[in-house]
C-alpha positions in Angstrom: 151.0 66.5 61.4 149.8 70.1 60.1 146.3 70.0 58.5 144.7 73.0 56.8 140.8 73.0 54.9 142.8 73.5 51.6 145.1 70.7 52.5 143.2 68.5 52.8 140.3 69.2 50.6 143.5 68.8 48.0 142.8 65.2 48.4 138.8 65.3 47.6 139.0 63.3 44.7 141.8 61.2 46.3 141.2 57.2 46.4 139.0 56.2 49.3 139.8 54.0 50.6 143.5 53.6 50.2 147.0 52.7 51.6 149.9 55.0 53.1 151.5 53.9 49.4 148.3 54.4 47.2 147.9 58.4 47.9 150.9 59.3 48.5 151.2 58.3 44.6 147.9 60.1 44.4 149.3 63.5 45.5 152.4 63.4 44.2 150.1 62.7 41.0 147.6 65.0 41.5 150.0 68.3 42.5 149.5 68.1 46.1 151.1 70.8 47.9 154.8 69.8 49.6 153.7 70.4 53.1 150.1 67.5 51.8 152.9 65.3 51.0 155.0 65.8 54.6 152.1 64.8 56.3 151.4 61.6 54.5 154.7 60.9 55.4 154.5 60.9 59.3 151.9 58.5 58.6 153.1 55.3 60.3 153.8 52.6 57.4 151.2 49.7 57.1 148.9 48.4 54.5 146.4 49.7 56.7 143.1 51.6 54.6 141.9 55.1 55.0 138.9 55.1 55.0 138.7 59.1 54.0 140.4 62.4 55.3 138.2 62.6 57.9 141.0 59.3 59.1 143.6 61.6 58.9 142.2 65.2 60.4 138.7 63.6 62.2 138.1 68.3 62.6 137.8 68.3 58.4 133.8 66.5 58.9 133.6 69.3 61.3 135.0 72.3 59.0 134.6 70.8 55.9 129.9 71.1 57.2 131.1 75.1 58.1 132.2 78.0 56.1 135.1 78.0 55.9 135.5 77.3 51.7 135.6 80.4 49.7 133.0 79.7 46.8 133.0 81.6 43.8 129.2 80.7 43.1 128.8 83.6 45.8 130.8 86.4 45.1 129.0 85.8 40.9 125.6 86.2 43.2 126.4 89.6 45.1 127.6 91.0 41.6 
């Protein structure tokens, strides 16, 4: 399983908490990149609820607190 901040961010609006099947359904309907679908398919087949992206990728919370994401608002402020 390979996550990047951009891939993880595509699941930001997912219906948390969710099962693997619910996340796959959401990712398909939302048009998430194939790598996101592959990552979700790699999860164990069980009905365990996944509380958030941090359950899938624990480092995401640390990444989200850093400024790894490009922010359009910041660019506008310098124009």
